[in-house]
Backbone bond lengths (Angstrom), bond angles and torsions (degrees), N, CA, C in turn:
res aa  C-N    CA-C-N  psi(-1)  N-CA   C-N-CA  omega(-1)  CA-C   N-CA-C  phi
1 X - - - 1.446 - - 1.476 107.77 -
2 X 1.299 117.07 132.27 1.511 120.20 -178.93 1.525 110.55 -78.01
3 X 1.339 117.87 176.53 1.496 120.89 -176.69 1.506 109.26 -63.32
4 X 1.337 117.29 -37.48 1.516 119.76 -179.05 1.441 110.23 -62.92
5 X 1.327 116.71 -47.99 1.503 122.53 179.50 1.531 112.29 -60.84
6 X 1.323 116.18 -42.05 1.453 121.29 178.49 1.522 110.14 -61.45
7 X 1.381 113.27 -48.93 1.496 117.91 -176.74 1.549 110.14 -63.50
8 X 1.344 116.46 -39.26 1.457 121.21 175.02 1.505 109.98 -58.61
9 X 1.272 118.63 -43.07 1.494 120.97 177.84 1.465 112.28 -61.81
10 X 1.312 115.96 -41.72 1.520 121.01 177.78 1.516 112.29 -61.45
11 X 1.318 112.71 -40.65 1.459 119.72 -177.84 1.535 110.23 -68.57
12 X 1.341 116.51 -41.77 1.451 119.30 178.09 1.585 110.89 -65.53
13 X 1.287 117.25 -36.76 1.449 120.19 179.97 1.488 108.15 -69.95
14 X 1.329 118.80 -40.53 1.478 120.15 177.70 1.502 110.23 -64.89
15 X 1.317 120.03 -42.35 1.446 121.08 176.44 1.554 114.05 -60.68
16 X 1.312 112.94 -42.24 1.481 119.74 178.75 1.545 109.74 -61.92
17 X 1.367 116.38 -40.14 1.417 118.65 177.04 1.493 112.68 -64.56
18 X 1.342 117.62 -41.69 1.514 119.88 175.91 1.465 113.39 -63.63
19 X 1.319 116.68 -42.44 1.462 119.58 175.17 1.451 112.43 -54.70
20 X 1.342 116.11 -46.33 1.467 125.93 -178.23 1.555 108.43 -60.15
21 X 1.345 116.32 -46.86 1.463 119.00 179.55 1.485 111.60 -69.02
22 X 1.355 121.15 -32.51 1.509 123.06 175.50 1.493 108.27 -63.45
23 X 1.255 118.57 -41.42 1.492 122.22 -179.44 1.460 109.31 -67.12
24 X 1.311 119.29 -39.53 1.429 122.01 179.67 1.541 110.10 -63.54
25 X 1.323 116.66 -46.22 1.516 119.38 -179.44 1.517 108.70 -68.82
26 X 1.383 116.37 -33.92 1.495 114.29 177.02 1.495 111.71 -63.57
27 X 1.340 116.16 -41.64 1.488 120.61 178.58 1.583 109.10 -60.35
28 X 1.290 117.70 -40.54 1.487 122.89 -178.76 1.543 107.61 -64.74
29 X 1.307 118.49 -46.82 1.540 122.04 -177.25 1.554 105.28 -64.52
30 X 1.365 117.95 -46.62 1.430 121.42 178.83 1.597 112.23 -53.02
31 X 1.299 113.00 -47.56 1.496 121.61 178.49 1.515 109.68 -55.58
32 X 1.356 117.81 -47.44 1.435 121.95 -177.18 1.518 109.76 -67.50
33 X 1.256 118.23 -43.04 1.497 121.28 177.69 1.531 109.82 -64.68
34 X 1.311 119.66 -40.54 1.508 118.78 177.11 1.539 112.00 -64.86
35 X 1.254 113.70 -37.20 1.536 117.61 176.52 1.543 110.14 -62.02
36 X 1.233 116.37 -42.80 1.450 120.86 -179.97 1.559 110.22 -66.86
37 X 1.289 115.32 -38.86 1.498 120.58 -179.51 1.506 108.20 -66.93
38 X 1.321 120.25 -39.22 1.459 123.25 179.39 1.547 109.99 -69.17
39 X 1.373 117.96 -46.60 1.400 120.90 178.80 1.537 112.33 -60.39
40 X 1.306 120.30 -37.68 1.364 123.32 -177.74 1.572 115.09 -82.82
41 X 1.302 114.67 -10.93 1.385 119.30 -176.63 1.508 115.95 84.06
42 X 1.317 115.38 5.53 1.469 117.88 177.92 1.480 113.94 -71.83
43 X 1.296 114.52 -19.24 1.426 119.97 179.26 1.529 109.75 -126.63
44 X 1.318 120.52 133.42 1.402 120.89 175.86 1.542 106.91 -121.23
45 X 1.340 110.53 144.57 1.509 116.86 -179.22 1.521 107.17 -62.52
46 X 1.302 114.73 140.91 1.497 124.19 175.95 1.512 107.83 -113.01
47 X 1.276 117.02 87.09 1.459 120.27 -177.83 1.542 110.74 -72.10
48 X 1.245 114.54 138.00 1.507 121.68 176.98 1.569 108.20 -144.29
49 X 1.232 117.72 167.43 1.527 119.13 177.35 1.563 105.27 -77.87
50 X 1.329 108.26 126.49 1.485 117.52 -176.65 1.538 110.43 -126.22
51 X 1.283 115.40 133.82 1.436 120.26 170.72 1.506 109.69 -78.69
52 X 1.282 119.93 118.51 1.446 121.07 -178.69 1.500 114.13 -61.37
53 X 1.317 117.75 -25.82 1.475 119.13 177.10 1.519 109.49 -64.63
54 X 1.344 120.53 -34.05 1.448 123.41 173.33 1.528 113.24 -67.41
55 X 1.334 115.23 -32.58 1.470 118.56 177.58 1.572 112.19 -73.46
56 X 1.286 115.35 -36.63 1.489 114.57 177.20 1.535 113.61 -77.15
57 X 1.322 115.21 -23.46 1.510 118.49 -178.31 1.547 108.84 -60.88
58 X 1.325 117.52 -26.40 1.478 118.22 -177.96 1.555 113.18 -72.97
59 X 1.353 117.86 -9.91 1.463 120.70 174.92 1.528 109.86 -64.12
60 X 1.295 121.17 -17.21 1.467 120.25 172.19 1.465 116.83 -64.63
61 X 1.343 114.92 -19.95 1.449 121.08 176.03 1.527 111.83 -72.15
62 X 1.349 119.15 -11.37 1.356 123.91 -178.54 1.548 115.73 -105.46
63 X 1.350 114.96 18.54 1.436 120.38 -173.85 1.509 114.40 -57.09
64 X 1.328 116.60 -39.16 1.483 119.31 -178.95 1.523 110.46 -70.43
65 X 1.348 119.59 -42.11 1.383 124.61 -178.18 1.546 111.34 -66.91
66 X 1.345 115.48 -31.69 1.469 121.64 -176.70 1.487 113.41 -98.54
67 X 1.343 117.03 8.42 1.492 120.34 -171.27 1.530 112.26 -67.06
68 X 1.328 120.31 -18.60 1.467 121.49 -178.15 1.510 108.40 -87.10
69 X 1.341 119.65 -4.04 1.509 122.23 -176.00 1.502 110.40 -127.62
70 X 1.298 111.96 163.24 1.475 118.65 176.15 1.566 106.19 -104.02
71 X 1.282 115.13 120.36 1.436 120.71 179.06 1.544 110.93 -114.57
72 X 1.262 118.51 118.32 1.488 125.04 -179.86 1.491 108.25 -108.95
73 X 1.324 115.43 131.60 1.477 119.48 176.54 1.528 108.35 -105.46
74 X 1.320 115.10 121.89 1.455 122.40 -177.69 1.481 104.02 -114.20
75 X 1.323 118.42 100.28 1.510 123.37 -177.41 1.481 108.82 -133.00
76 X 1.297 115.73 133.01 1.464 119.53 174.57 1.521 109.02 -65.08
77 X 1.306 117.85 147.55 1.443 121.27 176.43 1.522 114.19 -70.57
78 X 1.348 112.48 -19.09 1.512 117.65 179.15 1.497 112.16 -110.71
79 X 1.286 120.90 52.29 1.414 124.92 176.26 1.603 109.41 -71.48
80 X 1.337 112.10 134.81 1.552 113.09 179.11 1.537 109.68 -67.56
81 X 1.357 116.52 155.84 1.487 119.89 164.92 1.509 108.26 -67.66
82 X 1.304 112.69 138.82 1.486 118.13 176.15 1.448 112.18 -115.90
83 X 1.347 116.00 146.93 1.502 123.61 179.13 1.536 108.04 -89.08
84 X 1.377 116.59 90.33 1.439 119.26 -179.36 1.525 108.73 -141.25
85 X 1.295 117.40 167.88 1.452 122.40 175.46 1.584 106.09 -86.50
86 X 1.306 116.96 110.91 1.420 124.69 -171.23 1.553 107.32 -58.33
87 X 1.395 120.41 -47.35 1.393 118.44 -175.29 1.497 115.39 -69.25
88 X 1.356 117.52 -33.28 1.479 115.46 172.10 1.421 115.40 -69.45
89 X 1.351 118.44 -39.56 1.443 121.71 178.72 1.561 110.93 -62.83
90 X 1.342 112.39 -40.02 1.459 116.13 175.04 1.474 112.63 -58.33
91 X 1.321 116.22 -42.40 1.464 120.96 176.76 1.462 111.28 -63.36
92 X 1.325 120.87 -43.64 1.423 124.42 -179.22 1.539 110.07 -64.45
93 X 1.250 121.18 -42.59 1.403 125.00 178.67 1.522 112.26 -66.61
94 X 1.274 116.18 -43.43 1.535 124.84 174.21 1.449 106.31 -55.19
95 X 1.351 119.11 -57.97 1.450 122.31 -175.48 1.527 111.68 -57.61
96 X 1.328 116.40 -43.64 1.459 121.47 -178.52 1.575 109.64 -62.42
97 X 1.298 120.04 -45.09 1.432 121.12 177.41 1.547 112.50 -67.96
98 X 1.233 116.24 -40.52 1.514 119.30 -176.04 1.510 107.74 -70.65
99 X 1.319 118.12 -41.36 1.528 117.41 -179.37 1.523 107.01 -68.86
100 X 1.280 121.23 -37.52 1.426 118.81 -178.81 1.589 109.16 -69.24
101 X 1.236 120.99 -28.81 1.456 122.52 176.57 1.529 112.52 -77.66
102 X 1.294 117.51 -33.83 1.439 123.13 -178.49 1.551 111.95 -71.48
103 X 1.313 114.03 -42.09 1.428 120.61 -169.43 1.553 116.11 -102.38
104 X 1.279 116.95 14.15 1.433 124.90 176.45 1.506 112.56 -126.46
105 X 1.321 116.93 153.70 1.495 117.36 179.38 1.520 113.57 -61.59
106 X 1.327 117.74 149.27 1.499 117.60 176.42 1.585 108.26 -61.57
107 X 1.278 111.52 150.84 1.459 121.38 175.85 1.563 112.71 92.47
108 X 1.335 114.80 -1.51 1.476 115.49 -178.14 1.537 106.78 -72.32
109 X 1.405 110.62 150.70 1.468 117.03 -179.77 1.559 108.66 -100.20
110 X 1.277 117.00 138.37 1.475 120.13 175.32 1.529 109.92 -124.82
111 X 1.273 115.43 145.64 1.502 117.98 172.97 1.502 105.64 -123.72
112 X 1.363 113.86 124.32 1.448 120.99 173.53 1.539 106.96 -93.52
113 X 1.351 112.44 109.03 1.472 119.45 -175.70 1.497 110.51 -99.70
114 X 1.316 116.94 128.34 1.456 122.89 172.47 1.460 106.99 -121.78
115 X 1.385 119.47 119.74 1.337 123.28 -174.83 1.486 108.35 -145.76
116 X 1.323 120.36 122.40 1.468 125.86 179.70 1.506 115.62 47.48
117 X 1.340 115.78 38.38 1.439 122.23 177.65 1.535 113.36 86.21
118 X 1.359 118.31 3.92 1.435 117.41 173.12 1.503 111.76 -104.50
119 X 1.344 116.27 150.44 1.448 121.36 -175.86 1.530 105.54 -121.83
120 X 1.392 118.29 130.16 1.448 122.97 178.43 1.460 108.12 -138.43
121 X 1.336 114.73 149.86 1.506 121.35 178.11 1.522 100.88 -117.13
122 X 1.373 116.43 117.08 1.424 121.69 178.19 1.524 107.74 -105.07
123 X 1.319 115.46 135.37 1.491 123.54 179.67 1.485 109.12 -109.59
Protein backbone atom coordinates (compact mmCIF):
# COMPACT_ATOMS: atom_id res chain seq x y z
CA UNK A 1 0.00 0.00 0.00
CA UNK A 2 1.42 3.41 -0.87
CA UNK A 3 1.62 6.38 1.50
CA UNK A 4 -1.64 7.84 0.17
CA UNK A 5 -3.49 4.58 0.73
CA UNK A 6 -2.03 4.18 4.22
CA UNK A 7 -2.96 7.74 5.17
CA UNK A 8 -6.49 7.19 3.82
CA UNK A 9 -6.78 4.09 6.00
CA UNK A 10 -5.65 6.03 9.06
CA UNK A 11 -8.15 8.78 8.35
CA UNK A 12 -11.00 6.26 7.94
CA UNK A 13 -10.06 4.59 11.23
CA UNK A 14 -9.91 7.94 12.99
CA UNK A 15 -13.32 8.95 11.59
CA UNK A 16 -14.79 5.58 12.62
CA UNK A 17 -13.44 6.13 16.15
CA UNK A 18 -14.98 9.61 16.27
CA UNK A 19 -18.34 8.28 15.08
CA UNK A 20 -18.21 5.57 17.75
CA UNK A 21 -17.45 8.18 20.44
CA UNK A 22 -20.27 10.44 19.18
CA UNK A 23 -22.71 7.52 19.43
CA UNK A 24 -21.52 6.77 22.95
CA UNK A 25 -22.01 10.40 24.01
CA UNK A 26 -25.42 10.49 22.33
CA UNK A 27 -26.43 7.37 24.28
CA UNK A 28 -25.26 9.04 27.52
CA UNK A 29 -27.24 12.23 26.82
CA UNK A 30 -30.32 10.18 25.88
CA UNK A 31 -30.02 8.24 29.15
CA UNK A 32 -29.85 11.47 31.16
CA UNK A 33 -32.83 12.95 29.32
CA UNK A 34 -34.84 9.76 29.82
CA UNK A 35 -34.09 9.80 33.55
CA UNK A 36 -35.28 13.41 33.78
CA UNK A 37 -38.45 12.55 31.85
CA UNK A 38 -39.16 9.66 34.23
CA UNK A 39 -38.50 11.78 37.31
CA UNK A 40 -40.73 14.61 36.10
CA UNK A 41 -43.56 12.30 35.05
CA UNK A 42 -43.26 13.37 31.41
CA UNK A 43 -42.62 9.75 30.47
CA UNK A 44 -44.48 6.78 31.82
CA UNK A 45 -43.38 3.21 31.37
CA UNK A 46 -45.38 1.32 28.76
CA UNK A 47 -45.27 -2.28 29.86
CA UNK A 48 -45.96 -4.92 27.28
CA UNK A 49 -45.27 -8.62 26.98
CA UNK A 50 -41.63 -9.03 26.02
CA UNK A 51 -39.63 -12.07 25.02
CA UNK A 52 -36.39 -11.78 27.02
CA UNK A 53 -34.51 -13.42 24.15
CA UNK A 54 -35.34 -10.32 22.07
CA UNK A 55 -34.07 -8.12 24.88
CA UNK A 56 -30.71 -9.86 25.16
CA UNK A 57 -30.30 -9.99 21.37
CA UNK A 58 -29.60 -6.26 21.44
CA UNK A 59 -26.35 -6.88 23.33
CA UNK A 60 -24.83 -7.56 19.90
CA UNK A 61 -24.99 -3.78 19.37
CA UNK A 62 -22.35 -3.44 22.10
CA UNK A 63 -19.75 -5.69 20.50
CA UNK A 64 -17.14 -2.93 20.17
CA UNK A 65 -17.61 -1.68 23.74
CA UNK A 66 -17.44 -5.20 25.14
CA UNK A 67 -14.60 -6.42 22.92
CA UNK A 68 -12.11 -6.44 25.82
CA UNK A 69 -14.28 -8.83 27.82
CA UNK A 70 -15.90 -12.22 27.44
CA UNK A 71 -19.67 -12.07 27.81
CA UNK A 72 -21.59 -15.32 28.03
CA UNK A 73 -25.36 -15.37 27.91
CA UNK A 74 -26.96 -18.17 29.90
CA UNK A 75 -30.66 -18.17 29.11
CA UNK A 76 -33.20 -20.92 29.24
CA UNK A 77 -34.85 -21.66 25.91
CA UNK A 78 -38.22 -21.50 27.67
CA UNK A 79 -38.14 -18.09 29.31
CA UNK A 80 -41.58 -16.72 30.13
CA UNK A 81 -42.85 -13.55 28.50
CA UNK A 82 -42.48 -10.64 30.90
CA UNK A 83 -44.61 -7.53 31.20
CA UNK A 84 -41.97 -4.77 31.02
CA UNK A 85 -41.15 -1.61 29.11
CA UNK A 86 -38.78 -2.95 26.44
CA UNK A 87 -37.00 0.39 25.83
CA UNK A 88 -36.35 0.98 29.53
CA UNK A 89 -35.13 -2.55 30.14
CA UNK A 90 -32.89 -2.33 27.09
CA UNK A 91 -31.41 0.83 28.59
CA UNK A 92 -30.94 -0.86 31.97
CA UNK A 93 -29.22 -3.86 30.39
CA UNK A 94 -27.03 -1.64 28.19
CA UNK A 95 -25.99 0.49 31.17
CA UNK A 96 -25.28 -2.59 33.26
CA UNK A 97 -23.01 -4.13 30.63
CA UNK A 98 -21.26 -0.86 29.73
CA UNK A 99 -20.60 0.04 33.37
CA UNK A 100 -19.23 -3.43 34.04
CA UNK A 101 -16.90 -3.12 31.05
CA UNK A 102 -15.78 0.43 31.92
CA UNK A 103 -14.99 -0.16 35.57
CA UNK A 104 -13.33 -3.57 35.46
CA UNK A 105 -10.01 -4.74 34.08
CA UNK A 106 -9.91 -5.89 30.46
CA UNK A 107 -10.25 -9.62 30.04
CA UNK A 108 -12.88 -10.08 32.72
CA UNK A 109 -15.54 -12.70 32.06
CA UNK A 110 -19.22 -11.89 32.52
CA UNK A 111 -22.22 -14.14 32.47
CA UNK A 112 -25.60 -12.61 31.75
CA UNK A 113 -27.99 -15.01 33.46
CA UNK A 114 -31.69 -15.12 32.66
CA UNK A 115 -33.66 -17.52 34.77
CA UNK A 116 -37.41 -17.63 35.41
CA UNK A 117 -37.82 -14.01 34.40
CA UNK A 118 -34.91 -12.69 36.48
CA UNK A 119 -31.84 -11.05 34.95
CA UNK A 120 -28.43 -11.09 36.68
CA UNK A 121 -24.91 -10.15 35.63
CA UNK A 122 -22.26 -12.34 37.21
CA UNK A 123 -18.63 -11.24 37.20
